[in-house]
Phi, psi and omega in degrees: 000134181290145177288145177291157178299321181296315180295320178298321179296320180293319179295322179295321179300324180298336182260010174277123185247156183232130187256132172241135182233131175241104186242132180228197185279351181243321184207171178231130174245138179232154177223140175251128182239143176266183187291345176266009180071026174266138177281120180271320186197162176225158179212165181221154179205191182285183185297149179223028170278111186295336178289340183255329182240355182090157184296312186293319178293321178300313181293322178297319179292323175298313182299320179295319179294321178296318179299319179297318179296316179298317180297320182292334180259359182055046176238167180261146174299334179294343178279352180279120185255344179205151182215144169239121179256113176256107189236148168286151175081018182237034179294331180278136182300320183296325178290319177300319180294321179294318178298315182297313181301315182293318182292316180296319179300324183276322188261338186067018176268093187289331178274070181243131175243134177249126178221184182276158175296332178294322181296315182288325178292324177296315179297323178293339178269315191253342185051039175095353178273178179294143178159181182229162167225139174244122178255125178226088177244242172298314175249198179211147179198152175232134177227140178221163177218144176251183185294341177275356183085006178286141181242152175215149184224147173220143182087199181076023184270359176082179190291338181275314185254354185205226183070019177299132180084348176272175182300319179295319179292318178297315180297320179297317178296323177296317179294324175300315181295322179295317179299316180294321178295319180297324182276349187085014179269354182207173183292153177291155183208147176293345178300332181300312180291321179296322180292318179300321179290313184296316183271005176058044175262145182294332176200175184300320182299331181273003177302326183299328178289318184292314187283343177254015177295147183303328183275355180287130180233176184295326179297317180294317178296315180300329180299338180290342179303326178302322182281336172294318178298314180297319181292324176296320179296334178279356176099010180291122185296322181294314180296320179297317180296324180295317180290324177296317177297322178297317177299319178296321179296316179294322177295322178295320177297315179296319180298321179297319180291319178302317180295314184294334180263359180067036183256016186299329185258003185259154175271098184236147177281147173236103181288142179247114185234133175125159186295334182299330183290354172293347176296338174080210190298329181303320179276312186289329177296318178294321178297312181296323179301318180292317182297319184298333178293333180261317185223088185301334184267349179292147184219149178277145182207161170282151176298157177283341175202155178298152182304321180295323176294317179299319179297320178296320179294323175296322178293325181292304184209032174068207189264019180265357187284152177265151178297338181284350182285332190275129179224179178233133178294135176283145178294142179285000000 
């Protein structure tokens, strides 16, 4: 017996997928969601910040991550009917348009929205309510929204003018401390040996050759932040001071956004997103101390969902969705 048109339509709806992309200066994470808001699959790829790798490389890395997700779920890219790309480095409208044009041309997903990584992370924290998100990965940025829908941002200025509290900023401060220690201008630190090993220099004095090598990029430099965290955990005073300062910088960014949105007296969540927060209490305690001076009731929290999931939910039905909608398909 032939299937009815209505049943065929319902079955087809079940195969409509929604793509969420969380792209930064180091890596790209993607999530595929079905029409019931269940996560079917996830994938990962290289960096997709167009300011750091260019538009075409960014889109190629996104496409590769999407292919991995599709392969893991045994679905076709053609089943994706809408996408939200949340990327670092797309604050300018012209860059967002270039990314969208290139991605649509490659994927044929015409219902594609390009926004910042901060926007999807904010939605993953607040689900459209008042609150902030602080992202500290390769770079750093803070975005907030109040009950009127007004938005404010601090940070996001990149490695030359900003990235305070992000991995690139932490690594740069560590290298400054190492240089001073080597010259006798500052206290000795275990970071010197860790840096020589990480950057593959024969000794500390040869670090200058390694860090200024033509192939050295911001992602590689930012990766040293992990070893700053490890060295701080071992009790190194210099490394500990660097992480405390990073926390204060992130707290200062959040305080600035709270003031601009008039949220100083409200109990609002501040989501913490990014690898830097693996540093733990040493960083977050310093961050919270700065925030409390401006907004005593504001509190740090984990996001309600990962940014890539939030982006997929935005692609599905915008910002009206409830956190209870999102589930994960069990493996067969």
